[in-house]
DOPATI-538584 format. One line per 5 residues: number of its first residue (from 1); for each residue x negated, y, z of N, C-alpha, C, O. Coordinates in Angstrom, 3 decimals, always signed. Layout:
BEGIN
NUM = X:Y:Z:X:Y:Z:X:Y:Z:X:Y:Z; ...
This chain:
BEGIN
1 = -60.702:+159.412:+110.887:-61.732:+159.215:+111.807:-62.371:+160.562:+112.152:-62.658:+161.304:+111.213; -62.611:+160.932:+113.346:-63.151:+162.191:+113.873:-64.565:+162.022:+114.301:-64.880:+161.069:+115.014; -65.386:+162.857:+113.920:-66.812:+162.952:+114.397:-66.882:+163.843:+115.601:-66.508:+165.014:+115.537; -67.367:+163.292:+116.721:-67.476:+164.066:+117.954:-69.000:+164.312:+118.220:-69.798:+163.375:+118.222; -69.363:+165.588:+118.438:-70.689:+165.998:+118.860:-70.716:+166.270:+120.379:-69.912:+167.048:+120.892
6 = -71.609:+165.648:+121.052:-71.823:+166.001:+122.425:-73.219:+166.641:+122.627:-74.236:+166.049:+122.265; -73.249:+167.812:+123.190:-74.554:+168.479:+123.381:-74.953:+168.399:+124.774:-74.150:+168.708:+125.654; -76.092:+168.020:+125.036:-76.613:+167.894:+126.363:-77.885:+168.846:+126.605:-78.895:+168.626:+125.936; -77.876:+169.744:+127.401:-79.041:+170.456:+127.724:-79.761:+169.750:+128.897:-79.256:+169.724:+130.019; -80.897:+169.204:+128.624:-81.565:+168.342:+129.622:-82.757:+169.088:+130.031:-83.460:+169.711:+129.235
11 = -82.986:+169.003:+131.393:-84.136:+169.550:+132.043:-85.373:+168.707:+131.725:-85.338:+167.483:+131.851; -86.473:+169.362:+131.312:-87.669:+168.690:+131.061:-88.334:+168.173:+132.296:-89.016:+167.149:+132.256; -88.151:+168.860:+133.392:-88.771:+168.525:+134.665:-87.742:+168.453:+135.755:-87.124:+169.467:+136.079; -87.534:+167.287:+136.338:-86.581:+167.162:+137.414:-87.247:+167.389:+138.794:-88.449:+167.230:+139.010; -86.342:+167.773:+139.682:-86.875:+167.824:+141.086:-87.446:+169.161:+141.561:-88.086:+169.269:+142.607
16 = -87.174:+170.180:+140.726:-87.572:+171.504:+141.163:-86.455:+172.265:+141.804:-85.286:+172.004:+141.518; -86.778:+173.206:+142.667:-85.699:+174.087:+143.215:-85.693:+175.362:+142.393:-86.650:+176.137:+142.405; -84.576:+175.566:+141.667:-84.539:+176.649:+140.667:-83.723:+177.855:+141.209:-83.751:+178.929:+140.609; -83.028:+177.687:+142.293:-82.265:+178.805:+142.826:-81.782:+178.438:+144.296:-81.912:+177.306:+144.762; -81.247:+179.437:+144.938:-80.626:+179.208:+146.254:-79.298:+179.894:+146.395:-79.028:+180.870:+145.695
21 = -78.445:+179.399:+147.302:-77.182:+180.005:+147.472:-77.117:+180.318:+149.004:-77.398:+179.463:+149.844; -76.763:+181.483:+149.292:-76.583:+181.931:+150.644:-75.135:+181.559:+151.109:-74.160:+182.258:+150.833; -75.072:+180.377:+151.852:-73.783:+179.893:+152.203:-73.336:+180.704:+153.403:-72.129:+180.914:+153.529; -74.134:+181.149:+154.238:-73.811:+182.027:+155.389:-74.946:+183.005:+155.563:-76.080:+182.552:+155.719; -74.742:+184.288:+155.549:-75.757:+185.311:+155.636:-76.225:+185.392:+157.041:-77.295:+185.959:+157.262
26 = -75.528:+184.880:+158.021:-75.962:+184.960:+159.442:-75.646:+186.394:+159.907:-74.922:+187.169:+159.281; -76.278:+186.671:+161.099:-76.127:+188.050:+161.735:-77.296:+188.288:+162.668:-77.996:+187.356:+163.062; -77.479:+189.440:+162.984:-78.510:+189.860:+163.985:-79.915:+189.813:+163.493:-80.841:+189.841:+164.303; -80.130:+189.743:+162.179:-81.538:+189.613:+161.588:-82.010:+191.099:+161.410:-81.722:+191.725:+160.391; -82.711:+191.618:+162.385:-83.215:+192.959:+162.210:-84.561:+192.940:+161.595:-85.122:+194.015:+161.383
31 = -85.168:+191.752:+161.270:-86.410:+191.458:+160.587:-86.075:+190.246:+159.816:-85.340:+189.376:+160.283; -86.635:+190.170:+158.570:-86.548:+188.959:+157.755:-87.020:+187.651:+158.518:-88.108:+187.619:+159.093; -86.216:+186.659:+158.495:-86.673:+185.392:+159.066:-87.586:+184.641:+158.351:-87.736:+184.957:+157.170; -88.274:+183.657:+158.822:-89.037:+182.652:+158.038:-88.106:+181.548:+157.506:-87.319:+180.965:+158.252; -88.221:+181.272:+156.170:-87.446:+180.227:+155.639:-88.369:+179.216:+155.031:-89.283:+179.583:+154.292
36 = -88.168:+177.992:+155.308:-89.134:+176.885:+154.936:-88.234:+175.780:+154.321:-87.244:+175.348:+154.912; -88.613:+175.373:+153.166:-88.007:+174.180:+152.448:-88.509:+172.926:+153.050:-89.713:+172.741:+153.227; -87.525:+171.992:+153.392:-87.878:+170.723:+153.746:-87.288:+169.715:+152.814:-86.369:+170.089:+152.086; -87.699:+168.511:+152.752:-87.158:+167.456:+151.807:-88.297:+166.528:+151.453:-89.356:+166.467:+152.076; -87.957:+165.771:+150.334:-88.912:+164.785:+149.931:-89.893:+165.147:+148.808:-90.687:+164.336:+148.332
41 = -89.779:+166.421:+148.422:-90.675:+167.030:+147.409:-91.743:+167.858:+148.098:-91.830:+167.887:+149.326; -92.585:+168.557:+147.261:-93.583:+169.396:+147.770:-93.704:+170.719:+147.011:-93.414:+170.818:+145.819; -94.143:+171.716:+147.757:-94.526:+172.928:+147.061:-93.453:+174.033:+147.000:-93.803:+175.186:+146.747; -92.292:+173.759:+147.201:-91.203:+174.838:+147.080:-91.440:+175.941:+148.234:-91.800:+175.663:+149.378; -91.210:+177.084:+147.805:-91.271:+178.202:+148.894:-90.415:+179.342:+148.436:-90.189:+179.570:+147.247
46 = -89.950:+180.045:+149.432:-88.992:+181.160:+149.227:-89.207:+182.196:+150.286:-89.792:+181.980:+151.347; -88.653:+183.417:+149.891:-88.593:+184.432:+150.945:-87.165:+185.027:+150.885:-86.454:+184.946:+149.884; -86.805:+185.632:+152.043:-85.484:+186.253:+152.129:-85.569:+187.681:+152.456:-86.501:+188.160:+153.102; -84.597:+188.337:+152.007:-84.404:+189.839:+152.226:-83.301:+190.044:+153.140:-82.292:+189.348:+153.026; -83.406:+191.031:+154.133:-82.424:+191.405:+155.069:-82.026:+192.844:+154.920:-82.856:+193.723:+154.689
51 = -80.666:+193.085:+155.062:-80.153:+194.401:+155.107:-78.965:+194.308:+156.061:-78.262:+193.299:+156.120; -78.766:+195.395:+156.805:-77.656:+195.411:+157.776:-77.545:+194.254:+158.592:-76.449:+193.790:+158.910; -78.755:+193.713:+158.986:-78.786:+192.547:+159.877:-78.404:+191.191:+159.352:-78.367:+190.202:+160.084; -78.117:+191.164:+158.053:-77.787:+189.811:+157.421:-78.660:+189.526:+156.169:-79.172:+190.438:+155.519; -78.797:+188.260:+155.878:-79.666:+187.862:+154.683:-78.880:+188.215:+153.515:-77.737:+187.782:+153.365
56 = -79.509:+189.068:+152.591:-78.756:+189.485:+151.506:-79.269:+188.883:+150.103:-78.559:+188.900:+149.097; -80.474:+188.391:+150.128:-80.912:+187.700:+148.859:-82.158:+186.793:+149.140:-82.865:+186.943:+150.137; -82.356:+185.899:+148.239:-83.456:+184.881:+148.369:-84.306:+184.986:+147.161:-83.761:+185.064:+146.060; -85.561:+184.995:+147.270:-86.609:+184.958:+146.219:-87.232:+183.639:+146.073:-87.801:+183.149:+147.048; -87.181:+183.002:+144.934:-88.002:+181.874:+144.572:-89.379:+182.123:+144.366:-89.770:+182.683:+143.342
61 = -90.221:+181.710:+145.351:-91.644:+181.955:+145.203:-92.392:+180.849:+144.395:-93.285:+181.084:+143.582; -91.919:+179.622:+144.718:-92.521:+178.412:+144.009:-91.348:+177.405:+143.921:-90.653:+177.168:+144.909; -91.145:+176.827:+142.739:-90.137:+175.840:+142.529:-90.347:+174.519:+143.161:-89.423:+173.748:+143.418; -91.650:+174.275:+143.412:-92.023:+172.951:+143.860:-91.818:+171.765:+142.885:-91.581:+171.996:+141.699; -91.896:+170.595:+143.324:-91.614:+169.381:+142.397:-91.334:+168.142:+143.224:-91.691:+168.064:+144.399
66 = -90.686:+167.168:+142.585:-90.393:+165.881:+143.249:-89.249:+165.863:+144.215:-89.081:+164.909:+144.975; -88.459:+166.909:+144.195:-87.348:+166.852:+145.249:-86.081:+166.129:+144.569:-85.646:+166.447:+143.463; -85.574:+165.163:+145.343:-84.222:+164.679:+145.131:-83.266:+165.149:+146.181:-82.053:+165.031:+146.010; -83.777:+165.682:+147.266:-82.976:+166.413:+148.276:-83.844:+167.379:+148.992:-85.050:+167.180:+149.139; -83.198:+168.467:+149.453:-83.971:+169.489:+150.068:-83.014:+170.301:+151.065:-81.798:+170.342:+150.876
71 = -83.575:+170.877:+152.023:-82.898:+171.775:+152.967:-83.743:+172.979:+153.212:-84.936:+172.998:+152.910; -83.099:+174.016:+153.778:-83.870:+175.235:+154.023:-83.687:+175.387:+155.707:-82.593:+175.436:+156.268; -84.839:+175.440:+156.299:-84.882:+175.718:+157.791:-85.180:+177.213:+157.963:-86.201:+177.698:+157.475; -84.263:+177.974:+158.681:-84.395:+179.391:+158.972:-84.806:+179.570:+160.383:-84.195:+179.049:+161.316; -85.892:+180.346:+160.526:-86.346:+180.608:+161.976:-86.425:+182.156:+162.083:-87.165:+182.784:+161.325
76 = -85.687:+182.751:+162.993:-85.776:+184.155:+163.189:-87.192:+184.564:+163.625:-87.925:+183.836:+164.295; -87.524:+185.833:+163.174:-88.773:+186.476:+163.471:-88.850:+186.667:+164.948:-87.810:+186.801:+165.592; -90.070:+186.689:+165.549:-90.222:+187.056:+166.969:-89.474:+188.410:+167.293:-89.682:+189.457:+166.679; -88.575:+188.257:+168.337:-87.877:+189.389:+168.705:-86.603:+189.748:+167.988:-85.893:+190.697:+168.320; -86.359:+188.937:+166.992:-85.133:+189.088:+166.220:-84.044:+188.147:+166.726:-84.298:+186.943:+166.774
81 = -82.836:+188.608:+167.111:-81.889:+187.617:+167.658:-81.071:+186.982:+166.537:-80.008:+186.419:+166.801; -81.539:+187.059:+165.299:-80.748:+186.497:+164.207:-80.413:+185.021:+164.333:-81.196:+184.228:+164.855; -79.172:+184.655:+163.817:-78.756:+183.197:+163.936:-77.731:+183.027:+162.935:-77.272:+183.994:+162.326; -77.318:+181.740:+162.719:-76.251:+181.177:+161.974:-76.464:+181.271:+160.457:-75.543:+180.907:+159.725; -77.546:+181.706:+159.960:-77.744:+181.742:+158.483:-77.860:+180.360:+157.920:-78.398:+179.458:+158.561
86 = -77.336:+180.182:+156.674:-77.517:+178.913:+155.970:-77.747:+179.172:+154.535:-76.951:+179.834:+153.870; -78.845:+178.649:+154.040:-79.185:+178.743:+152.701:-79.334:+177.398:+151.983:-80.037:+176.513:+152.472; -78.680:+177.238:+150.831:-78.686:+175.916:+150.170:-79.530:+175.896:+148.883:-79.331:+176.798:+148.069; -80.380:+175.029:+148.643:-81.242:+175.004:+147.502:-80.475:+174.296:+146.348:-79.709:+173.356:+146.562; -80.724:+174.800:+145.121:-80.174:+174.091:+143.965:-81.397:+173.388:+143.302:-82.442:+173.970:+143.012
91 = -81.146:+172.090:+143.102:-82.242:+171.346:+142.517:-81.950:+171.000:+141.023:-80.810:+170.724:+140.649; -82.983:+171.024:+140.219:-82.749:+170.580:+138.799:-82.452:+169.123:+138.769:-82.930:+168.367:+139.615; -81.718:+168.736:+137.867:-81.304:+167.324:+137.628:-81.370:+167.054:+136.147:-81.560:+167.990:+135.371; -81.227:+165.866:+135.736:-81.433:+165.456:+134.394:-80.643:+166.196:+133.386:-81.197:+166.959:+132.595; -79.329:+165.990:+133.391:-78.504:+166.668:+132.481:-77.871:+167.826:+133.231:-77.126:+167.654:+134.196
96 = -78.209:+169.036:+132.735:-77.775:+170.177:+133.467:-76.402:+170.693:+132.887:-75.571:+171.156:+133.668; -76.162:+170.629:+131.630:-74.872:+171.061:+131.042:-74.564:+170.220:+129.918:-75.493:+169.836:+129.208; -73.305:+169.862:+129.648:-72.926:+169.064:+128.516:-71.521:+169.592:+128.007:-70.605:+169.926:+128.759; -71.485:+169.618:+126.749:-70.229:+169.989:+126.067:-70.020:+169.116:+124.779:-70.931:+168.734:+124.044; -68.634:+168.849:+124.611:-68.375:+168.051:+123.433:-67.384:+168.852:+122.506:-66.590:+169.673:+122.966
101 = -67.487:+168.559:+121.188:-66.563:+169.237:+120.347:-66.279:+168.309:+119.157:-67.043:+167.397:+118.840; -65.185:+168.582:+118.546:-64.821:+167.914:+117.312:-64.663:+169.038:+116.164:-63.676:+169.770:+116.099; -65.700:+169.086:+115.308:-65.624:+170.199:+114.336:-64.492:+170.039:+113.336:-63.975:+168.942:+113.124; -64.110:+171.185:+112.711:-63.081:+171.085:+111.699:-63.502:+170.294:+110.447:-62.716:+169.601:+109.802; -64.737:+170.446:+110.173:-65.291:+169.628:+109.142:-66.476:+168.808:+109.628:-66.932:+169.075:+110.740
106 = -66.998:+167.871:+108.928:-68.017:+166.914:+109.502:-69.359:+167.563:+109.136:-70.085:+167.050:+108.284; -69.677:+168.663:+109.765:-71.136:+169.188:+109.491:-71.667:+169.541:+110.882:-70.901:+170.001:+111.729; -72.937:+169.337:+111.129:-73.609:+169.671:+112.263:-73.639:+171.278:+112.477:-73.574:+171.770:+113.603; -73.736:+172.003:+111.366:-73.787:+173.502:+111.551:-72.401:+174.001:+111.957:-72.305:+175.054:+112.588; -71.394:+173.334:+111.642:-70.017:+173.689:+112.240:-69.984:+173.387:+113.768:-69.559:+174.212:+114.577
111 = -70.429:+172.235:+114.097:-70.506:+171.813:+115.494:-71.359:+172.778:+116.362:-70.947:+173.189:+117.447; -72.587:+173.129:+115.831:-73.357:+173.989:+116.535:-72.631:+175.368:+116.785:-72.701:+175.921:+117.882; -71.930:+175.900:+115.721:-71.226:+177.168:+115.954:-70.255:+177.161:+117.043:-70.059:+178.172:+117.717; -69.590:+175.970:+117.257:-68.601:+175.903:+118.248:-69.169:+176.003:+119.683:-68.481:+176.498:+120.577; -70.309:+175.579:+119.892:-70.919:+175.608:+121.189:-72.103:+176.545:+121.348:-72.822:+176.539:+122.347
116 = -72.261:+177.329:+120.336:-73.471:+178.272:+120.333:-73.543:+179.115:+121.623:-74.617:+179.301:+122.194; -72.398:+179.610:+122.061:-72.486:+180.493:+123.307:-72.943:+179.667:+124.532:-73.684:+180.214:+125.348; -72.579:+178.478:+124.701:-72.993:+177.674:+125.787:-74.518:+177.402:+125.735:-75.218:+177.415:+126.748; -75.006:+177.145:+124.430:-76.355:+176.816:+124.352:-77.229:+178.006:+124.653:-78.254:+177.895:+125.326; -76.792:+179.193:+124.123:-77.575:+180.380:+124.252:-77.566:+180.847:+125.731:-78.560:+181.419:+126.178
121 = -76.489:+180.624:+126.493:-76.342:+181.040:+127.827:-77.345:+180.184:+128.764:-77.976:+180.721:+129.675; -77.432:+178.877:+128.478:-78.139:+178.115:+129.436:-79.493:+177.533:+128.892:-80.280:+177.021:+129.688; -79.775:+177.599:+127.576:-80.953:+176.759:+127.076:-82.187:+177.704:+127.133:-82.158:+178.887:+126.796; -83.227:+177.066:+127.581:-84.529:+177.722:+127.590:-85.545:+176.628:+127.104:-85.738:+175.613:+127.774; -86.199:+176.871:+125.897:-87.137:+175.899:+125.268:-88.176:+175.512:+126.292:-88.610:+174.365:+126.184
126 = -88.635:+176.235:+127.232:-89.698:+175.944:+128.121:-89.280:+174.934:+129.209:-90.088:+174.167:+129.732; -87.962:+174.982:+129.520:-87.453:+174.226:+130.582:-86.533:+173.070:+130.165:-86.332:+172.127:+130.931; -85.993:+173.144:+128.984:-84.918:+172.262:+128.556:-85.227:+171.546:+127.224:-86.022:+172.039:+126.424; -84.617:+170.425:+127.003:-84.544:+169.798:+125.683:-83.006:+169.710:+125.337:-82.168:+169.439:+126.197; -82.710:+169.949:+124.068:-81.345:+169.840:+123.640:-81.115:+168.472:+122.896:-81.738:+168.194:+121.872
131 = -80.253:+167.694:+123.426:-79.830:+166.396:+122.779:-78.455:+166.646:+122.080:-77.573:+167.307:+122.626; -78.330:+166.121:+120.929:-77.116:+166.141:+120.234:-76.720:+164.679:+119.820:-77.357:+164.039:+118.983; -75.699:+164.242:+120.429:-75.139:+162.830:+120.190:-73.970:+162.870:+119.288:-72.953:+163.514:+119.547; -74.140:+162.170:+118.230:-72.951:+162.220:+117.215:-72.295:+160.742:+117.284:-72.950:+159.713:+117.119; -70.976:+160.783:+117.539:-70.232:+159.569:+117.612:-68.934:+159.645:+116.768:-68.315:+160.703:+116.653
136 = -68.527:+158.446:+116.158:-67.360:+158.508:+115.341:-66.260:+157.850:+116.209:-66.495:+156.847:+116.882; -65.050:+158.456:+116.167:-63.899:+157.921:+116.934:-62.663:+157.844:+115.890:-62.421:+158.656:+114.996; -61.977:+156.734:+116.199:-60.845:+156.566:+115.301:-59.648:+157.362:+115.846:-58.578:+157.361:+115.238
């Protein structure tokens, strides 16, 4: 019989926007455009940075709360011909990361050692809870 440990890094708060992905940096932005989060939550805000007429980075000003879906609406500044940019928000969800392992011996310390790098990379005590599920398999 093998003991399998499944580690789940679970977000304490769901529905926040924790990061953004620039799917298309657009073109023609000689001034940073206005970017507004829309969706079913409240309070998320961001700013964008422009270099060489394209959006180069996004700053999370406020994560907001209550989002199960969100979009970013980009409006060029007055006099800026910028267009085509697309920014996608990343929402927190319940289980953010999960890993399973079968330790060589039946000890939790051995199992923790196997996934220590994953836990250290993603785990933040202020934002996450670590669940360890132990199951026996034949």
